[in-house]
KEKE-3310 file (N, C-alpha, C; in steps of 0.2 Angstrom, whole numbers, plus 5000, padded with zeros to 4 digits):
npx = (5521:5506:5497:5482:5478:5467:5460:5454:5444:5440:5439:5446:5456:5471:5485:5499:5515:5524:5536:5536:5534:5519:5517:5525:5518:5506:5509:5513:5500:5493:5486:5482:5490:5496:5513:5531:5546:5549:5557:5556:5558:5551:5537:5526:5518:5511:5499:5485:5484:5471:5467:5474:5492:5508:5525:5538:5551:5568:5567:5565:5564:5557:5548:5539:5535:5538:5527:5516:5516:5513:5500:5494:5497:5505:5519:5518:5528:5538:5532:5528:5517:5511:5500:5483:5478:5470:5469:5469:5469:5471:5468:5475:5468:5469:5482:5487:5485:5495:5507:5520:5536:5551:5564:5576:5587:5594:5608:5605:5609:5620:5619:5626:5620:5623:5636:5635:5625:5617:5608:5600:5597:5587:5584:5571:5565:5559:5550:5542:5530:5531:5523:5518:5514:5515:5527:5530:5543:5558:5568:5585:5592:5606:5622:5626:5615:5610:5599:5594:5585:5576:5567:5556:5559:5553:5538:5525:5521:5533:5538:5546:5557:5564:5569:5580:5585:5600:5609:5626:5632:5645:5656:5646:5639:5632:5631:5644:5648:5640:5644:5658:5662:5652:5646:5638:5626:5628:5621:5608:5598:5581:5567:5550:5534:5535:5529:5517:5516:5509:5501:5485:5471:5458:5453:5450:5456:5467:5485:5499:5516:5530:5547:5563:5580:5585:5573:5565:5563:5552:5542:5544:5540:5526:5521:5524:5516:5503:5502:5503:5491:5482:5476:5473:5473:5477:5494:5506:5523:5536:5552:5566:5583:5600:5610:5610:5614:5609:5596:5594:5587:5581:5579:5570:5558:5555:5552:5540:5532:5530:5523:5513:5496:5490:5501:5513:5529:5541:5557:5568:5581:5592:5605:5613:5627:5636:5643:5635:5625:5611:5594:5582:5569:5571:5577:5568:5560:5547:5542:5541:5531:5520:5521:5515:5503:5492:5480:5477:5466:5459:5467:5478:5493:5509:5524:5541:5557:5571:5569:5567:5562:5550:5543:5542:5534:5522:5518:5517:5509:5497:5494:5495:5490:5478:5477:5470:5474:5473:5476:5489:5502:5517:5534:5548:5565:5576:5592:5607:5614:5603:5596:5605:5603:5592)
npy = (5847:5847:5843:5840:5842:5836:5840:5831:5831:5844:5848:5857:5862:5862:5866:5856:5855:5845:5834:5843:5844:5839:5846:5858:5863:5866:5875:5886:5888:5893:5884:5876:5864:5854:5855:5853:5850:5849:5840:5826:5821:5823:5819:5828:5831:5821:5811:5804:5795:5795:5793:5791:5792:5792:5796:5794:5804:5804:5800:5798:5782:5781:5792:5788:5773:5758:5749:5758:5766:5756:5755:5766:5778:5794:5805:5822:5831:5826:5819:5817:5819:5808:5808:5815:5818:5813:5817:5814:5825:5834:5850:5865:5879:5895:5895:5899:5913:5922:5928:5919:5925:5931:5939:5952:5954:5963:5960:5964:5963:5953:5941:5932:5919:5908:5896:5889:5894:5907:5922:5928:5944:5951:5964:5969:5974:5990:5994:5984:5975:5960:5947:5935:5920:5916:5904:5899:5897:5903:5901:5903:5908:5902:5906:5895:5889:5881:5879:5884:5882:5891:5893:5907:5917:5927:5936:5941:5954:5961:5964:5976:5968:5952:5938:5925:5909:5901:5887:5881:5870:5861:5862:5864:5872:5884:5888:5888:5900:5909:5909:5912:5921:5930:5947:5962:5971:5964:5957:5946:5934:5928:5916:5915:5917:5900:5884:5874:5875:5883:5894:5890:5899:5897:5890:5887:5879:5873:5874:5864:5867:5861:5859:5856:5860:5872:5871:5879:5891:5894:5891:5901:5912:5909:5910:5924:5930:5925:5932:5945:5946:5945:5932:5923:5910:5895:5891:5879:5877:5866:5864:5856:5851:5845:5849:5862:5874:5873:5878:5892:5903:5903:5912:5922:5913:5910:5923:5925:5915:5921:5932:5931:5927:5911:5905:5892:5885:5873:5868:5855:5844:5832:5827:5831:5836:5833:5845:5855:5857:5855:5855:5853:5846:5830:5819:5813:5826:5825:5814:5819:5828:5819:5813:5824:5827:5817:5815:5821:5824:5835:5845:5855:5852:5859:5855:5856:5853:5841:5827:5814:5817:5824:5814:5804:5810:5813:5799:5794:5803:5802:5788:5785:5795:5800:5811:5819:5815:5824:5836:5838:5847:5850:5853:5847:5848:5847:5843:5844:5832:5824:5823:5817:5804:5801)
npz = (4969:4978:4993:5001:5018:5030:5046:5059:5075:5070:5057:5050:5036:5026:5015:5010:5005:4993:5001:5012:5030:5039:5051:5049:5038:5044:5054:5045:5040:5050:5058:5073:5078:5091:5097:5101:5101:5087:5080:5081:5094:5106:5106:5107:5096:5093:5084:5075:5060:5049:5036:5020:5014:5022:5026:5038:5044:5052:5069:5086:5094:5106:5106:5095:5095:5086:5087:5089:5078:5068:5072:5067:5072:5072:5070:5068:5066:5059:5048:5032:5019:5006:4998:4998:5015:5030:5046:5064:5078:5093:5093:5097:5104:5099:5095:5083:5084:5086:5075:5067:5066:5058:5065:5069:5084:5098:5109:5125:5138:5147:5159:5172:5181:5187:5188:5177:5170:5161:5160:5146:5140:5129:5117:5107:5091:5090:5081:5076:5083:5094:5098:5110:5119:5136:5140:5128:5114:5106:5091:5087:5073:5065:5057:5049:5045:5055:5069:5086:5100:5113:5127:5131:5145:5151:5155:5143:5145:5147:5135:5124:5127:5129:5139:5141:5148:5148:5148:5149:5138:5136:5123:5115:5100:5100:5114:5118:5112:5118:5131:5130:5121:5117:5116:5123:5114:5102:5087:5084:5075:5075:5075:5079:5088:5095:5098:5108:5121:5134:5145:5149:5149:5150:5160:5177:5186:5199:5198:5195:5194:5186:5186:5180:5181:5169:5164:5171:5165:5155:5164:5174:5166:5164:5177:5180:5170:5174:5187:5183:5176:5185:5188:5199:5202:5211:5213:5213:5214:5209:5209:5203:5205:5203:5212:5226:5220:5207:5207:5202:5203:5216:5226:5220:5218:5232:5236:5228:5234:5247:5244:5234:5234:5236:5231:5231:5235:5232:5233:5226:5228:5221:5222:5233:5242:5257:5260:5255:5264:5263:5268:5264:5253:5245:5231:5216:5207:5202:5209:5222:5221:5219:5232:5239:5233:5231:5224:5208:5201:5199:5194:5184:5175:5172:5164:5163:5157:5158:5146:5152:5164:5161:5154:5164:5173:5166:5164:5177:5184:5177:5178:5192:5200:5195:5186:5173:5156:5146:5153:5156:5152:5142:5140:5134:5135:5123:5119:5107:5109:5113:5101:5093:5096:5089)
capx = (5514:5503:5492:5477:5477:5461:5461:5448:5437:5438:5437:5451:5460:5477:5489:5505:5519:5527:5542:5535:5531:5513:5517:5527:5512:5500:5511:5512:5493:5490:5482:5485:5492:5501:5520:5536:5553:5549:5562:5555:5561:5547:5530:5520:5514:5508:5491:5483:5483:5465:5466:5480:5498:5513:5531:5541:5559:5571:5564:5567:5559:5553:5543:5535:5537:5536:5520:5511:5516:5509:5493:5491:5499:5510:5523:5517:5534:5543:5528:5527:5511:5511:5493:5479:5478:5465:5473:5466:5473:5468:5470:5476:5464:5472:5489:5488:5483:5501:5510:5527:5540:5559:5566:5583:5587:5601:5609:5605:5613:5622:5619:5628:5616:5626:5643:5634:5618:5617:5601:5602:5592:5587:5580:5567:5564:5553:5545:5538:5528:5532:5518:5519:5511:5520:5528:5533:5550:5561:5574:5590:5594:5613:5624:5627:5608:5607:5595:5595:5579:5576:5560:5556:5558:5549:5531:5524:5521:5540:5540:5550:5563:5563:5575:5581:5590:5604:5614:5632:5633:5652:5657:5640:5641:5629:5632:5651:5649:5637:5648:5665:5663:5646:5646:5632:5625:5628:5614:5606:5591:5577:5560:5545:5535:5534:5527:5510:5516:5508:5496:5478:5468:5451:5452:5451:5459:5474:5491:5506:5521:5535:5553:5570:5585:5583:5566:5562:5562:5545:5538:5544:5536:5519:5520:5524:5510:5497:5502:5502:5484:5478:5472:5471:5473:5482:5500:5511:5529:5541:5558:5571:5590:5605:5613:5606:5615:5605:5590:5598:5583:5578:5576:5564:5553:5553:5548:5533:5528:5529:5519:5508:5491:5489:5507:5518:5536:5544:5563:5570:5588:5593:5611:5616:5633:5637:5645:5629:5621:5604:5590:5575:5566:5576:5574:5566:5555:5540:5540:5539:5524:5516:5520:5511:5497:5490:5475:5478:5461:5456:5473:5482:5500:5513:5530:5546:5564:5574:5564:5566:5558:5544:5539:5540:5529:5516:5516:5515:5503:5490:5492:5494:5487:5471:5477:5467:5479:5473:5477:5496:5505:5524:5539:5554:5570:5580:5599:5610:5615:5597:5594:5610:5601:5586)
capy = (5844:5849:5838:5843:5839:5838:5838:5829:5832:5851:5849:5862:5860:5866:5863:5854:5854:5838:5835:5847:5840:5841:5851:5864:5866:5868:5881:5891:5890:5895:5879:5875:5857:5854:5853:5855:5851:5849:5836:5819:5819:5824:5816:5832:5832:5814:5810:5798:5795:5791:5791:5793:5789:5797:5793:5797:5805:5802:5802:5794:5777:5783:5797:5785:5766:5754:5746:5763:5768:5751:5756:5772:5784:5798:5811:5826:5835:5822:5815:5820:5816:5806:5809:5819:5814:5815:5816:5816:5829:5839:5856:5870:5885:5902:5894:5903:5920:5927:5925:5917:5930:5931:5946:5953:5956:5965:5958:5970:5962:5946:5940:5925:5918:5902:5894:5886:5897:5914:5925:5933:5949:5953:5970:5968:5980:5994:5996:5978:5971:5953:5945:5928:5917:5914:5897:5898:5898:5905:5898:5907:5906:5903:5907:5889:5886:5877:5882:5883:5883:5893:5896:5914:5916:5933:5937:5945:5961:5964:5966:5974:5964:5945:5935:5917:5905:5897:5882:5880:5863:5861:5859:5866:5877:5891:5890:5890:5907:5914:5910:5914:5926:5935:5954:5966:5974:5959:5956:5939:5933:5922:5915:5914:5912:5893:5879:5874:5875:5890:5895:5889:5904:5896:5885:5890:5873:5874:5872:5861:5869:5856:5861:5854:5864:5878:5871:5884:5897:5895:5891:5908:5917:5908:5913:5931:5931:5924:5937:5952:5946:5944:5926:5921:5902:5892:5888:5875:5876:5861:5865:5851:5851:5840:5852:5868:5880:5872:5882:5898:5909:5901:5918:5924:5909:5911:5929:5923:5911:5925:5938:5930:5923:5905:5902:5889:5883:5867:5866:5848:5843:5825:5824:5836:5834:5836:5852:5859:5859:5855:5852:5853:5840:5827:5814:5815:5831:5823:5810:5824:5831:5813:5813:5829:5827:5810:5815:5826:5824:5842:5850:5856:5851:5862:5852:5858:5851:5835:5823:5809:5819:5825:5808:5800:5814:5811:5792:5792:5807:5800:5782:5784:5801:5802:5817:5818:5815:5831:5842:5838:5851:5849:5855:5843:5851:5842:5845:5841:5826:5820:5823:5813:5798:5800)
capz = (4970:4984:4996:5006:5025:5034:5053:5063:5073:5069:5050:5047:5031:5024:5010:5012:4999:4993:5005:5018:5035:5041:5056:5046:5034:5049:5057:5040:5038:5056:5061:5079:5080:5096:5096:5105:5099:5080:5077:5083:5101:5112:5105:5108:5090:5091:5083:5072:5053:5048:5029:5016:5015:5024:5028:5043:5044:5058:5075:5092:5095:5112:5104:5091:5095:5080:5088:5089:5071:5065:5074:5064:5075:5068:5073:5062:5065:5054:5044:5025:5015:4999:4996:5003:5021:5035:5053:5070:5082:5097:5091:5102:5102:5099:5094:5077:5084:5085:5069:5068:5063:5059:5068:5072:5091:5100:5116:5129:5144:5149:5167:5174:5188:5190:5185:5170:5167:5159:5158:5141:5139:5122:5115:5101:5087:5093:5075:5075:5090:5094:5103:5111:5125:5141:5140:5121:5114:5100:5088:5084:5066:5065:5050:5045:5044:5061:5074:5093:5103:5120:5130:5134:5153:5154:5153:5137:5147:5147:5128:5119:5129:5132:5142:5140:5152:5144:5151:5145:5135:5134:5116:5111:5095:5102:5121:5119:5110:5123:5137:5130:5116:5116:5119:5123:5108:5097:5084:5082:5072:5078:5073:5084:5094:5093:5103:5111:5129:5137:5150:5147:5153:5150:5166:5184:5190:5202:5193:5197:5189:5187:5182:5182:5178:5166:5162:5175:5161:5153:5170:5176:5162:5166:5184:5179:5166:5179:5192:5179:5174:5191:5187:5206:5202:5215:5209:5217:5210:5211:5205:5205:5202:5206:5218:5227:5215:5201:5208:5202:5205:5222:5230:5217:5220:5239:5236:5226:5239:5252:5242:5230:5237:5233:5228:5235:5231:5235:5230:5227:5226:5221:5223:5237:5246:5264:5260:5253:5270:5261:5273:5261:5250:5241:5227:5210:5208:5201:5215:5228:5219:5221:5239:5242:5230:5229:5219:5204:5196:5198:5193:5178:5176:5167:5166:5158:5159:5154:5143:5156:5170:5159:5153:5170:5177:5162:5165:5184:5186:5175:5180:5199:5203:5192:5182:5166:5151:5143:5158:5157:5146:5143:5135:5135:5132:5119:5116:5101:5111:5113:5094:5090:5097:5086)
cpx = (5512:5497:5488:5477:5471:5462:5454:5449:5435:5436:5441:5455:5466:5481:5496:5509:5522:5534:5542:5532:5524:5513:5520:5522:5507:5502:5511:5505:5490:5485:5485:5486:5497:5508:5525:5543:5554:5554:5561:5557:5556:5540:5524:5515:5511:5501:5490:5482:5476:5464:5472:5487:5504:5519:5534:5549:5561:5568:5566:5562:5555:5547:5538:5537:5534:5528:5515:5511:5512:5501:5490:5493:5505:5513:5522:5523:5539:5539:5527:5522:5513:5505:5489:5478:5472:5469:5468:5471:5469:5471:5471:5473:5469:5480:5491:5487:5489:5506:5518:5531:5548:5561:5573:5582:5594:5602:5610:5609:5614:5623:5620:5625:5619:5632:5641:5627:5619:5610:5603:5596:5592:5582:5577:5566:5558:5548:5541:5536:5529:5528:5518:5515:5516:5521:5531:5540:5552:5566:5578:5592:5602:5616:5625:5620:5606:5603:5596:5588:5579:5569:5561:5555:5555:5542:5530:5523:5527:5542:5541:5556:5560:5570:5575:5586:5594:5610:5620:5632:5640:5653:5651:5641:5638:5631:5639:5652:5646:5641:5655:5666:5658:5647:5639:5632:5626:5621:5613:5599:5588:5570:5556:5539:5533:5532:5520:5510:5515:5502:5489:5473:5460:5449:5454:5454:5466:5479:5497:5511:5527:5541:5559:5575:5583:5576:5562:5560:5555:5540:5538:5540:5528:5517:5519:5518:5504:5497:5500:5494:5479:5473:5469:5471:5478:5488:5504:5517:5534:5547:5564:5578:5594:5608:5609:5607:5612:5599:5592:5594:5578:5575:5570:5558:5550:5550:5541:5529:5526:5524:5513:5503:5490:5495:5511:5524:5539:5551:5565:5577:5589:5599:5615:5622:5633:5639:5640:5625:5613:5600:5582:5573:5571:5573:5572:5560:5548:5537:5538:5532:5519:5515:5516:5504:5495:5484:5475:5472:5458:5461:5474:5489:5504:5520:5535:5553:5566:5568:5562:5561:5551:5540:5538:5534:5522:5514:5513:5509:5497:5489:5491:5491:5481:5471:5474:5473:5479:5474:5485:5499:5513:5528:5546:5560:5574:5587:5601:5611:5609:5595:5599:5607:5595:5587)
cpy = (5846:5844:5842:5839:5841:5835:5837:5829:5839:5852:5854:5858:5865:5862:5861:5852:5847:5839:5839:5843:5843:5846:5858:5867:5869:5875:5887:5893:5892:5890:5876:5867:5858:5852:5856:5856:5852:5845:5829:5816:5819:5821:5821:5833:5826:5814:5804:5799:5791:5789:5794:5790:5794:5792:5797:5798:5803:5804:5797:5788:5778:5787:5793:5777:5763:5752:5752:5765:5763:5752:5762:5778:5788:5804:5817:5831:5832:5818:5819:5816:5814:5806:5814:5815:5817:5813:5817:5819:5833:5846:5861:5877:5891:5901:5899:5911:5925:5924:5924:5922:5928:5938:5946:5955:5958:5962:5964:5969:5954:5945:5933:5924:5912:5900:5892:5889:5905:5916:5930:5937:5952:5959:5969:5974:5984:5995:5990:5974:5963:5950:5937:5926:5915:5906:5895:5899:5901:5901:5903:5904:5908:5903:5901:5885:5882:5882:5880:5886:5885:5896:5903:5914:5923:5933:5941:5952:5964:5966:5973:5971:5957:5943:5928:5915:5900:5893:5881:5872:5863:5858:5861:5872:5884:5893:5891:5898:5911:5915:5912:5920:5932:5941:5957:5970:5970:5958:5949:5940:5927:5921:5913:5918:5905:5889:5880:5874:5882:5889:5894:5893:5902:5891:5889:5884:5876:5871:5869:5863:5865:5858:5857:5858:5870:5877:5876:5890:5898:5895:5898:5913:5915:5911:5921:5933:5931:5930:5944:5952:5946:5938:5923:5914:5900:5889:5885:5874:5871:5862:5860:5852:5846:5843:5859:5873:5879:5876:5889:5904:5907:5907:5921:5920:5909:5918:5929:5920:5916:5931:5937:5925:5917:5902:5898:5886:5878:5866:5859:5847:5835:5823:5829:5832:5836:5843:5857:5861:5859:5851:5852:5846:5837:5822:5817:5820:5829:5818:5814:5827:5825:5812:5818:5829:5821:5810:5822:5827:5831:5847:5850:5855:5855:5859:5854:5856:5845:5830:5817:5811:5820:5819:5804:5803:5812:5804:5791:5797:5804:5793:5781:5789:5804:5808:5815:5819:5822:5837:5842:5841:5851:5852:5852:5846:5846:5845:5842:5834:5821:5819:5818:5805:5796:5795)
cpz = (4977:4987:5001:5013:5028:5041:5056:5071:5071:5062:5046:5041:5029:5019:5012:5006:4999:4997:5011:5024:5037:5046:5053:5042:5038:5052:5052:5039:5045:5059:5067:5081:5086:5094:5101:5102:5091:5077:5080:5089:5106:5112:5106:5103:5088:5089:5078:5064:5052:5041:5025:5018:5017:5025:5033:5042:5050:5064:5080:5093:5101:5110:5100:5091:5089:5081:5087:5081:5067:5066:5071:5067:5071:5072:5067:5061:5060:5049:5038:5022:5008:4995:5000:5009:5026:5042:5059:5075:5087:5096:5097:5100:5103:5097:5088:5078:5084:5080:5071:5063:5063:5060:5070:5080:5093:5107:5120:5135:5145:5156:5169:5181:5191:5186:5177:5167:5166:5157:5152:5140:5132:5121:5108:5097:5089:5087:5074:5081:5089:5100:5104:5118:5130:5141:5133:5120:5107:5097:5085:5078:5065:5058:5046:5044:5050:5065:5081:5096:5111:5122:5132:5141:5156:5151:5147:5139:5147:5140:5127:5121:5131:5135:5141:5145:5148:5148:5147:5144:5133:5127:5112:5106:5098:5109:5122:5117:5115:5129:5136:5125:5115:5119:5119:5116:5101:5094:5082:5078:5075:5074:5079:5084:5092:5099:5106:5118:5131:5141:5147:5152:5153:5155:5172:5189:5193:5198:5197:5192:5191:5183:5184:5178:5175:5162:5166:5171:5159:5159:5174:5172:5163:5172:5183:5176:5171:5184:5188:5177:5179:5191:5194:5206:5207:5211:5214:5212:5213:5207:5207:5201:5206:5213:5220:5222:5209:5201:5208:5203:5211:5226:5227:5219:5227:5240:5233:5231:5245:5251:5238:5233:5233:5230:5233:5231:5235:5231:5231:5224:5226:5223:5228:5241:5253:5265:5258:5259:5268:5266:5270:5258:5246:5236:5220:5211:5207:5206:5221:5227:5221:5228:5243:5240:5227:5224:5215:5199:5194:5196:5185:5179:5170:5169:5160:5161:5155:5152:5148:5162:5167:5157:5159:5174:5173:5164:5172:5186:5184:5177:5188:5203:5200:5188:5175:5161:5148:5147:5159:5151:5148:5138:5137:5132:5129:5117:5110:5103:5111:5106:5091:5091:5093:5080)
residu = (MET:THR:PHE:GLN:VAL:THR:VAL:GLN:PRO:SER:GLY:HIS:GLN:PHE:ALA:CYS:ASP:GLU:GLY:GLU:THR:ILE:LEU:ALA:ALA:ALA:ILE:ARG:ALA:GLY:VAL:GLY:LEU:PRO:TYR:GLY:CYS:LYS:ASN:GLY:ALA:CYS:SER:SER:CYS:LYS:GLY:ARG:LEU:LEU:ALA:GLY:ARG:ILE:SER:HIS:GLY:ALA:HIS:GLN:GLU:LYS:ALA:LEU:PRO:VAL:ALA:GLU:GLU:GLU:GLN:GLY:MET:ALA:LEU:PHE:CYS:CYS:ALA:THR:PRO:HIS:SER:ASP:VAL:THR:ILE:GLU:ALA:ARG:GLU:VAL:LEU:GLY:LEU:GLY:ASP:TYR:PRO:VAL:LYS:LYS:LEU:PRO:THR:ARG:VAL:ALA:ARG:ILE:GLU:ARG:VAL:ALA:ASP:ASP:VAL:ILE:VAL:LEU:HIS:LEU:GLN:LEU:PRO:ALA:THR:GLU:PRO:PHE:ARG:TYR:ARG:ALA:GLY:GLN:TYR:ILE:GLU:PHE:LEU:LEU:LYS:ASP:GLY:LYS:ARG:ARG:SER:TYR:SER:MET:ALA:SER:ALA:PRO:GLN:LYS:GLU:PRO:GLN:VAL:SER:LEU:HIS:ILE:ARG:HIS:MET:PHE:GLY:GLY:LEU:PHE:THR:ASP:HIS:VAL:PHE:ASN:LYS:MET:LYS:GLU:ARG:GLU:ILE:LEU:ARG:PHE:GLU:GLY:PRO:LEU:GLY:SER:PHE:PHE:LEU:ARG:GLU:ASP:SER:ASP:LYS:PRO:MET:VAL:LEU:LEU:ALA:SER:GLY:THR:GLY:PHE:ALA:PRO:ILE:LYS:ALA:ILE:VAL:GLU:ASP:ALA:ILE:ALA:LYS:GLY:LEU:GLY:ARG:PRO:MET:SER:LEU:TYR:TRP:GLY:GLY:ARG:ARG:PRO:GLN:ASP:LEU:TYR:MET:ASP:GLU:LEU:CYS:ARG:GLN:TRP:ALA:ALA:THR:VAL:PRO:GLY:PHE:SER:TYR:VAL:PRO:VAL:VAL:SER:ASP:ALA:THR:PRO:ALA:ASP:GLY:TRP:ASN:GLY:ARG:THR:GLY:PHE:VAL:HIS:GLN:VAL:VAL:MET:GLN:ASP:LEU:HIS:ASP:LEU:SER:GLY:PHE:GLN:VAL:TYR:ALA:CYS:GLY:ALA:PRO:VAL:MET:VAL:GLU:ALA:ALA:ARG:ARG:ASP:PHE:THR:ALA:LEU:CYS:LYS:LEU:PRO:ALA:ASP:GLU:PHE:TYR:ALA:ASP:ALA:PHE:THR:SER:GLU:ALA:ASP:LEU:ALA:ALA:ALA)
# end
């Protein structure tokens, strides 16, 4: 059985098979519903059910509280229809421009940039172009049917190579392999590009780029893309880590600050030890932004990192710093441990 999904206010329509999530059907149809994790943890795909019947699969309470669900809100990544439905969602223009593909890739280089971070350089097939927007991610297709998601850390201009920043999650199925067994020239398969986190080029607003840990990866791609295109928009990068070594490409960021007009960089460390000799900014990275920029009403914010950081920034920037809610773009990293709490 197939149901029809109508999106308001655009009026776009697409078919959704029985048992299929609304988001999966939208991606298949090239309709640009916003999304991030695709598994009920980040709330990026949240919208409203206007008509029809749906049911939700497993999701985290913080992504869709019971009270919101009772008011008609829905997480389209885990909502399956039981009738024709009409939904309300803010569509992302251009999201369907680059088709989602399944492709093989070869490991070109394995670069360890910190004790627990590897930059994985991948060579894409020369015969089939892979187009994506800076900030999007790919999913590795593992042999057991499981998937692992990583943001692309290189600008699209670098294609046919892409790079990923992979933090070692001890006991992690994929990252244990990357850190202990992976060899150059190994063949992997992935699906992408995915996600609605990418640079909005139809705006000339100054940007706050907010990252924690390896959330720096898609932010790096956005910066490189903006530089390559000569966009000239002011960019303020705030990158937070627990210790100075967590800012594993600090030198690159300082180089941008020294050479790119309108670019500034503020590294932030939350748990420095005396041995670190840290004399820079300290505390929670999003609070440092608020100390520097009391009025964000004229900005766009791009945030990526731990879900707790992303949600705190979204809440505080809009409530306390006048940031328009629709100018906060985010990609919250969710690990298998996060999903186990769903």
